[in-house]
N, C-alpha and C positions, 0 to 999 in steps of 0.2 A: 532302288528308286531314289533319287535326290529328292525330287517334288514333284510333287500334281504339273507346276509350271512346264518343267522339263517333259513329263510324262505324257503332256498335249503337245508339244512341241514335236514329237516323236511321232505321234498318231497323225498328225495335220501331214507331215512329210509320208509317212507311211498311205494314209489315204489319197494322196496323189498317185503313188505308185500304183495303187491298186484300182485304181479308173484307167489307167494307161495299158493295164495288163488284164482287164477283165473279160476280152474276147478269150485269153488263153486260159482262164481259171474254168475249165469245164468239169471235172470231178470232183467229186466227196475229197477225193487226195491233193488234189490240185488247193482246194478252198481250207484243207489242214496246213499246207507244205506254207502258201504263200498269204495267208492271211491269219487264220487262228492260232497257229504257232507264233508268229510274230507279233502279233498282239498282246498276249498273254506275256512274252518275254518282254519284249522292248518296251512296252508301254505300260505295263501291268507289274513288271517287276519278279513275276515268275521264273525261276530257273528251272532251267531243262531237266537237272536232276529229280524236280520235284513232279515230273509226268510220268504218269504211266497209263501205256497205251493197250489198246486192246486187251480190258480188263473180260476174262470169263465170268459170265452171273448164269444164273437157272433160266432166265430167258434171252439170253443171246449175251453179245460181246459190247462192253460201253467203249466208247471212241477214246475218252480220256478220266483219267481220275488224277486230279492233283491232290498232294500232299502236302503238310504241315508236321514239320519234327516227325515224319514218318509215320502219322495217323491221316486217313482217306479222308478229305476236306471238302472237294469239289469235283460232282461230275459232271462232265461237257460231252454232249452229244453233237454232233455233226453230221450237218449233212453240205447235199451239190445245193449251190447257189439255183433259186429258183422254188426247189422245195417248198420251202417256209412261206406261208402267205399272210399276211396283215391286211385283212379288208376293213379299211381307213382310208382317207384321204387325207389325214394327218401323217404325213411321214418324216416329217423334217424333224421332229424333237421326240422326247421317250415320253413315253406312257404309261400309266400304270389300267392293267385291264383286267375285267376278270376270265379268270385261265378257261372258264365254261361257257363264257360268251361267245358271241357270235362274228367278232372281229377274230377271235384267236382260231375259230375254227378250223380253217385252214392247216393249219400245226397242231391239231391236236395229237395226233400219231407221234409224232414227235416227244411232246411235251410226255404223254403218258410214257413212250420209251424211257425218256430220260428220268420220270419217276420211280419207274420200278428198280431202273440199277440203282438209284440213291436209296432210296428206301430198303431196300436189300441189304446194303453195305452199313448203312446206319450215319446218312451223309446228308447234312441239313441242307446243305443247296445246290440246284442242280439248274445247270444252264444246254439251251439248246439256241446251236446259230450255223449258219452257213456262212460266216464272216462278213456278211451283209445285214443281216437282221439278228437281233440278238432279243434272247427270251430267256429272265432269269426270274426263277420262283424258290419259295420255300418248300420242302418235303413235307415237314410235319407241320400243319397248323390246326385250331381247335376248329372244327366243322367240316374239316375236310379241303384239301387243298385246293380243288376244284372250284369252291364256292369263294375262294379267296383272290387277290391279285397278283400278277406279275409286272415288275418292272420289262417294260415291253422297248425295244430302240430298233425302230420298221428298216433303217437305213442307216449310212455310213454317214449324213449328213444330221440324223440324229445322234452318232456317236460324238459328232464333233460339235454340234450346239450344247448336248448338253454330257460332256466327256465328263464333270464334277462328281456326277451323278454314277458313273457309270464307275471311274476310277474307286469311288467309295465304296461300290458293290464290289469290285473285283480286285482290285488293285492288291499285291501281296501283302502289304502293310498296313492296309484296311481289315485285310479280310483274316489275318491274324490276329488281330483287336476285334473284332466280330462288328463292325463299323454296319454288317449289312442287317444286322438285329435291330438297329436303331431306325433304320431307315422303312424295313416292315414293319415294324412295329407301327409308325406313324402313319401305315397306308392301311394294316390290317386294324389296330385298333386305336382309332384316332378320337374314340370317345372318352377313352380313357385319359386325355391331358388336363392336366388342372387349368382350370378359368381363375381362380382363385387365388392370391397370393398366401404363403403359409403365416400364420399368425400367431405368437406367443402371448400368454395370458401377461407375461412380464418382459417387455424388451432388452436387450442389453443395455440400452444408453439408459433404461427408468432403476437400473441395478446400482444404488449409491454404495460408497466404500463407506464403513461402521466406524463410527468414532471409538478411539482410543482413550483410557486413562492415561495418565500421567506415567503412572509406573509402567503401563504397558508398552511407554515410548522407549525407553530407559532397558527395560527387559528386553526389547525386541532389538536394540540395539548390540546388547551383550549377546542375545540368542543369534544373532546372526551373525558375529567375529566366533562363538562357538561352533557353530554349524558349517560357517566357515571352514576353520578347523577340519572339521568332520570329514567333509566333503574334500580335504586334500588337497585344494587346488595350490593352495600358498603354503603346504606343508610336508615336503616330501618325507620327513621324517617319518610322520604318521601313517603313509602308505607303505613303508618298510615294515616299520615294526608292530603295525597291527594287520598284516595280510593275514587271512584267514587261511591255515594248511587244511588239505584236504590228502585223503591218499593218493591222488590223481597230483597233485605237485609237489608230495615225498617222492613217486618214482620219476617225476622230473630231476627235482634237486640231485636223485641217485645219479641219474643216468647221464647228464649234463657236466656234473663234475667229472664222471669217469671219461665222456667223451675227451672233455678239455683236458685233461691230463693224460691222457691218451695219446692227443694231438701233442701236448707239451715235451714230453718223452721223444719226441724226434725231430725237435729246435735243435739247432747246430752247437754242440758244447765245445768246439775249439776255443780256446781264449785265445787264439794268434793276430797278428797285426791285421788290417783292416783289409790291405791290398792281398794278403794271403788267401782271406778268408772268400773275399770278391772271385779270387781267381780263381778259388776249387769251387766257386759256386755250380756250376752245371753237374761236376762228378759229385756233389753233395747230394743236390736233388733226387739224382739218377738213384745213390745208393742208399738215402733214406729210406724207412717201413712206415710207412705213413699208414692212417687208421683208414678203415672202408668211406668211400666218397661220400655214403649216404650219413657218416656222422658228422661231416663238416659241414652239413646244409641241414639246419633243423628249423620246425615252425611250430610257435607256439600258439595253439590253438584256443579259444574260447569265446563264448557269447561277448557281446557288447556289454561291460560293466566289471567282467570275469576277475580284471586285473592282471593282462597282459604284461603290459607293462613298466606295472608293481612290481610284479615276479621277476623280471629280466631283473630290475634295478636291484634288489633285495638278493637275487640269488650272486649277483657280484661282488654288492658289498658285506653281505654277512656269511652265506652258504659255503660259496667260493672259500676254501683253507685258503690263510694269508699268502703262504707261499707260491701258491700256485695262481693266486691272483696277482700277484706281483710278478709274476711272469706272462702276463696278458694284456694286451691294449684294447680299449674299446671302443669303437668308432661308432657314434649315434647319429643316425642320420633321419631325421622327423621330415616326414611328405608332406605333412602341412606349412613347411617352407616353400615347398616346392607351388610353382603358377598351373603346374596341370596340362600343361601345353605337351603333346604327346611329341613331337616336333623338337624338342629341346629336352628331352629328360634323361639324354644320355647325357648330355654337356653338364646339366645340373648334376646329377650323382656324383660325377665322376669330378667337378668343382667341390664337391661338398666334401666328399671323402679327402680329397688332396688337403683342402682347408680344416678339417679336423684331425690330420696325421699330423700336418705342419706344426699346430699349436699344440698338440701332445708330444713331439718331436723334438721342436728344438727350442731352444731357448728365446731368441729373435722372435720366432713364429713361424721362420723362414730356415731353410739351409744357409749356410753362408759356402762361399766359392771350395774351401778343400772339403766342406760335406758332400758336397756337388761331384768334386771332382772322384770321394771316395766311392757315392752310389752309381756313378757313371765310366766306372775303374775298367770294366770289360771294354768298353768304347774305347778308353784311354789306351789299352795298351794295344788294339787292334789298330788303331789309327797310328801307334808309333813304331809297330812292327809291321806293319801294312802300307796302304798308297802314302802313308805321310812321314816312312821311317827315316830317307833321307834328310827329309827338316830337321826331326828326331837331333838328328846325329850331329850334325852342321850349324842348327841356328834353334835352339832350347826355346830362346823368347820368345821366337817367331812362331813353331809349334805351341806353345801356349795360347797364345791371341788365336790360332786358329781351332784350338780346341775349345777354347773358351766362347769365339762363335758358336762353335759348334752345340756346346753348352744352352748357351743364350736362344736359340734355334729350337733345341729339344725341347726344353721346357715351356717355354711360351710356344708354339705350336702343337707340341707331339705330347697335348696332356694327358693322354691315357697312356702312353709309353712313360711318361714320368709318374702316373701314380703307381704304374708295376713297380719303377725302380723303388720309389717310396716303402711299398710292402717289402718288395726284397729287404730293402734298408732294417725293416720294422722285425723281420724273421734273422739274417744273417749277422747285423750288427749289433741290436739292442736284445736279440735273440729270445725274443718276445711274440708270444701269438696272436696277429691282428684279428680281430674279434668285429667284425658290421654287422651292426644292428640297425635294421630297416625299419622303422614304426609308422604307422598312421597311413597306411595304404589303401587301407579298405575303401574311403570315399571316393577313391578315382576308380577310371575305366581300367577294363580288363588288359585293354593293350597298355596302358603304363603299367600294369602291375607284372607283366611280361616282359616289358623291355628295363625294367626292375632289377627282376628275376634273373633275366639273362645277363647282364652287366655284371651283376654281383657273381653270379656262378663261371662266367669268363675270366674273372680276378684270378678267384678261387683255384682253378685248373691251372692258370700263367704261374702261379706260385707256388703251388700245392701246399702250402701248410696255411692256410687263411679259415676261419670258422665264420660260416653267414648265419644269421638267424633273425626269423620273420615274425611278430607278433600280428596273429590275424582273426579276425570274427570268421567263426564257422561257416559264413556266408563266402564272405571270399575264398577260402578253404574250399568252398565246393565248388566255386565255378571254376578256381584254378586248376582244381585236381583232373579237369575235365581237358584240358589244354594238354597239347602236343610237347609244351617245352617244361612240364611237370614232369611228364615220365622221362625225357630224355636226362634229365638231372636229376639223381637221385636223393633223395631227404628223407630225415625222421619228422614224426608229427607227437607232439606230445599235447594231449587236453586238459586244461585247467576248466573244470566248472564255477558257474557261478557260487561262490560262497553263501551259506545262510543269514538273512538280513540281520538275525537276531545275534549271530554272533560277530558281526563286523560293527553291530552298534557295541555292544557289550566290551570288545577290544580298543575299541577308539575311544570310548566314552573313560573306561580304565588309563589308558594314556594318559587321554585331558585331564582327568581328575588327579593325575601325579604332577603336572606341569602347568595348570590352569595357572596365567597371571592374573594375580586379586585386582579388582576394580580398583580404580583411584580416591584413595582417601579425602583429596583435596575439598569434595563435593560429597560428605558426610550426610546422605539425607534419607530420614525414614518417611515412610509410609502407611498407613492405616487402612486395611480392606475392611469391606464393608461388613464383615464379620467380626472384626475386632480386635483382627490379629496383628501383632506390629513388624515388619521387617525393613531392615536396612541391607541399604543397596550395595556395600561393603560385604556384606555375607552369600553374596550372589553365587558363588562358585557351587554352594552347596545344592544349588537347584541343576546342576548337573545329576546330582542322584535321583531329582525327578525325572529328568529326560530317559535315566536309567529304568524306572520304575516303566515309566509308559512307552518304551520303546524293547527294553530287552526281556522285563518282567510278564509281561502281558504278552502270548504267543500272538494271539491274535493280531494285535496291530503292526507287527514286524510280517506276519504271514501277509495281511492284507496289502500291506506298503510293496511286498516283493511281489506278489502277483499285478497289481496293478499297473506296474513297471516292468514286468517280464524280468523280474529279477536284476536289474540295472543300477550297481550300486552307486551312480551317481544320482540318475534319477530318485532314488529312493531317500538319499539325503538330503534332496532338495525338496521333495514333496512334504518329507519330516519337518523341515523350518517351514514349509508353507502351514503347517499343522499348528505347531507351536507357538508359533507368532500370530496364530490369526485369533481375532478379538472374540471369537466364539471360541475359543478355549479360555476362559478368563482367570485372572492370576489367582484369585480364590479356589478354582479349580484345581492349581498347582500347588499353590499352598496346603489343600486340604490333604491332597495326594501326598506330599513331602510328610506332613505331621502325623495323618491317622494312618500313611500306609497302603491307603485304601488306593485301587487301582482306578484309572480315569475309566469313565465309564465308556462304552463302546459305541454310544448311540451321540454320545457327545464328541468320540472321536471322529466319524464318519459324519455328521454336521460340518464339524472344523474342516474335514478333509476336501469336503464340497464347498462350502462357500469362501473359505481362505480371507481376505479383509473386506468381503461384500456383504450385503445383506442377504443374496440369493446366490444360487449357480450360476456362473458367467457363463455363458456356453462358448462367447468367444474365445474363451481362453483352455478350454478342457482339453483339449489333444495338449497342452503345454505342460499341465500339471498329471496326465494320465486317466483322466475320467470324462466319458462320453456319454450324451445321451443315447440309449439303445434303441430309443421313442423316435426318432426323427426320420423325417421321409423325405424324398428327393423333389424338389420343386418342382420340377415336371412332369413326374408323375403321382398318379393316385394310388397306389399300392399299399397296403397293409402297415400300418408302422408297428405290428409287431412281426413285421418279416424278419429285420434281421434278428431278433428274438428267437425267433424260431427256427432258423438257420445255426442260431449257434447250442440251441437246446440238441438238434438233431446230431451237431459234430461234438457235445460234450456226453451224448448217447455211444457215439461210436469210439472216442477214446476211453470211456471208461470200460467199454465192452471189448476192444480189443487186444490181441492176444501178445501182438506185436506189437512194431514201430508202423509197419505197413498198413497193418487192419484196423489201425487209428485214424487214417486217412481216409477221405472220400475225394473221388475227381469231379471236378468243374462238371463233367458231363452229369454223373451219378446226380449230382445235389440239382441239377436243374432238371431231369429228368424226373425225381420225388416231387418237386414242389409244380411242378407243370400237371403233374397227376391230380395234386390237388388244387389246380385250377389259376396258378399263379404264371402269367406271362415270365417267359425266358429274361426278357431285357430287365425285367424287375430283379430277379436274382441274381443278373450279373452286373446291376447296377452297385446291389449291396453287397455281394463278394467283394468288388472293387475296393467299396466303403472300409468295409470289416477286416479285408488285407492293409489298407492304407492304416488304418486306425491301429494297426497290428491287434485285433480282437482273433484274428484267423490269420494262420499263416503257409504258405506254400511247402511243399515237402523238397521242394529244391530252393534256397532263400535267393541262390542267385540269379532266376527268374521274375520278372518283373510283369511280364504280361501272362494275363491266364487264360490257356490253350483251355478246351474239351479237357486233354487229357492230364492236365495237371492237380495235383492232389493237394489237398487240404486240409489242415488240421486245424480245431480250436488251441490257443495260446493259453498261459498261465492268466492273463489280462483278459482272453475272453471268458473266461471259467470264472473268475472275480465279479466282470461285469453280469454273468448271466446269474451269480447268487445277488447282487446290488437289486437287479433289475426284477427278481421274481420274490425276494424275501426281505427285503430293506424297506422298511417305511419313510426313512429320512430320504434314501435317495428318490423313492417314487415320491415324494409330496416336491423337492427341489426339481424334479422332469417336469412334474405337471405342470409349474408356474414359470418353467423358463424353454421348455422345449416348443418351437414352432408347430402349428398343427394345419391342418386344412380347414376344418370348420372353426371360421370365425365366432357362431355363436359360443359354442364350446369355449372357447379363449376366454370371451367376454365375460361367461360365469364364473369360469374359474378366478380372474382376475378380480370381481366383482367380490369374491368370496377371499382371497387373498387382501385385498383392500379394506375388506370391514372393521370397523370397529371394535370386533370380539377381539379376548383377547389367544393370543398366539396358540396356548394351549388348548383351547377351549376344541373338547374332542368333537361337537356338531360340527364348526367348521372345518377339521382335519376329514370327517367324513364323508361331507359335502363334497369339498374337492377331491377325494377320493373315488367316488360314486360319478362325478363327471367325466374324469377321465378315463376309469374302465367303463364308462359307455362310449366314451367316443374309440378307445381302443377294439 
């Protein structure tokens, strides 16, 4: 369904048809075929493939069960026009009416029937309708469904006048997103809506930046440069040299080398002239013994930050033997340069590959006439012996002009044909293996990926000897594996796990220690720390050893950073820079750690992690650096501030007790059922689950699915585990969340604020104790 506006236009048109045809709609079957089916399909966006009709139950047959992803989601009980009665004078707009009330009494049998079917099948929503009157209600409600309200549309006028509500209740796209839960919640639990705004003891605009000493500013510049090198954005060498090998990467190294060599063994070895080679092109392709098709299309799969692009760069520059490497021609296509317009992806890919090939093949950056003539020699032969034979024999100059016109048209207008010629030229003239590497497709739509994959495989099939490589995330691989195009074109996949952060730090710091450029000696400045230790800025390279002590020798720091970023290496490096340049991590602490070899205190480490450059944790930047407050609530709901933490606790237990991957997950519906038994409303659980998934504390089993359906399976992530540990065991985290998390009780927030702003020393135990007691009482 394009939009609610399009759906409303269709409904209005359909209502006009129904009114004209009312006398002919006599039976229940008439109502189904002429009204109900059409409203669900044409106006609400349900496909007929999602309809299951006449389903057998213990107490009868339900008229419809509508399914989403194969799961029964909606029961519809159809009636003949006139059977359902609404005893009310107001029939031109929707109303929310108590099911057991007198207004719906004439329709009670139909409601009871629909409820029995829905409750038996475990379906959350039931509808009773004759096509004119629509009654929509929830199957399970605290206190019994008969004591709660249903949404009632007494007439076609009510559908027309209140279509937005009708659409949000029953339209496929809204139903799949469970918008109905929000609507029913507003009716059933209207007293639970917050009347007071959320208030933090310390609002974001009140949190000041901490002042830094002169030496801190100088150190920050150097550490910023150091960490920029560690991250590797401006230093490709460090990415290749410091790639952390794993058993999986070594297997991939060996397999890719073997595949590449196998393909190269089939390249034409004939050293004869160009004309002879091109004229025998077809025969050579027929006779060549090429490897399996799956060996020519390779996926490098790994989580975000696992180093897939680095792995491929390193493979072709360091791992692949030089004699083999010299016989390869790599074409790197970065999809981040694409506009993302699916209508132009084929032309963009074609032009990108052509441009890359021309730059690598020809000194001028494009082929000259004789080179083009060689590339199109089969066409030259065809024309000279075919329809232009007489001209060729009698007027060579005129023939060359006609062939030149043909070349111009082919090169300029038939770009896909020109690309194919270029690939053939690589193989049969330069005797190299073209390897097309398509990177950074992950953030584009599935349709974009499919078009890119099909285009590359089409050229591979045309030229026979061409290798394709696709570095993708596990999420992309998962979604792509479910497409038809993936099964049509065979391929091989290699998985690269994310390396241990500790090893990444160790290798990169060791590398930079050897190549670190000394600070400029023109400004030889010395500082005296508050502890009486004199330090010269030109010796700052020694502080690389401090970083090694902080992030390598202390395993807990690397482990914490890894978990908080779900082991995304780039995020780990950025988070590390935040910690080491934070005023919380004072220069004296770094000097002391360097001189005495004493490890950095873990409490200080967490404090710097949370506060960064500010006097307190700034929630507005929480998602940027990996730490969030697990105690925050939705501004429109009054659920417990511990609900997020309780969900994490349940999923944590499931993860540790599960014997395999499946057992470490719980479905959305099972989570809802568990907490509903504890008195938590389903809408609150869904809001929390969406927030936890968005902040990556929880992840779906199928990472390609963005919508949380009842059957979607969820598990806690490393980031979720780290937040559970911080929330339940770390006093620094608890303190920072206490003063910065917005809460629904302004009195508690004011008391915490007064405590924080008091003149007592920061380390005063009574102050901490009082603040903790206030937040615990609120929680």
